N, C-alpha and C positions, 0 to 999 in steps of 0.2 A: 445418537446422531453424530456427536463429535468423533466417534470412532470411525465414521465413514468420511467425514469432511476433512479431518486432519491429514490422512494419507493422500487424499486427492490434492490438497493444497501443497503438500510436500512434493508430490510427483511433478508438479509444475515449477518447483524450485522457488516458491514465493512464501514459504512458511515464516521466514524471518520478518516479513512485513507485519505479521501478527504479534511478534514478540519484541520488535524494535521500533521506536517512535522517530527514528532519524529520517529526516527528509533531505535528499540530496539535491543540489542545485544543478542546473543544466550546464553551467560553466564554473570553472575554478579560477579565482583571481589570485595572482601571486603577489609578493611583497611590492613589486613595482607597478601594480595595477593592470598588468597584462592578463588577458583572459584566454583560457583554452577550454575546449570541450571536456566535460567530465565523462570519462569512459564508463564509470559506474552508474551514470544516470539512466542508461538503458535498462539496467536491472531494476532500479527503483521505479522506473516508469511503469513496470508491470503491476505496480501497486494499484494503479487506476483500474486495471482489469479486475483484480481481486476485489477491490472496493465495490465496483459495479456488480460483480457476481454476488457478493455477500448481501448487498442491499436488495438485489433482484430476487433473492430467494427467501426474503423475510416476509412474514405476514404483516398486514396493516397495523395490527395491535403492537407488534414489536417495533415496527418503523416509527410509530408515534412516540416511543420511549427514547429514541435516538435523537440527539441534537441535530438540527437541520444543517449545521455548518461542518459536518464531518468531512474530512478531506482524505483520510488514509484508512487503510484496513485496521491499523493499530487503534485508531480512535473509535472505530466501531466496536 
């Protein structure tokens, strides 16, 4: 099964969400306390789509083994 799932996830450019536990913030705060939008957040935000897809494809037996507070694809 992984042989089918991994190429699909890579084709959407979100494979790094499975291998990296980094969470990006929506804003960046500089040394002076000024905030600017984080340009990379849009890429990280795709993690929500991947997380939803992964959870939606799992059977109840598997879902019951996952902690209820998972927030990222990496945590799954």
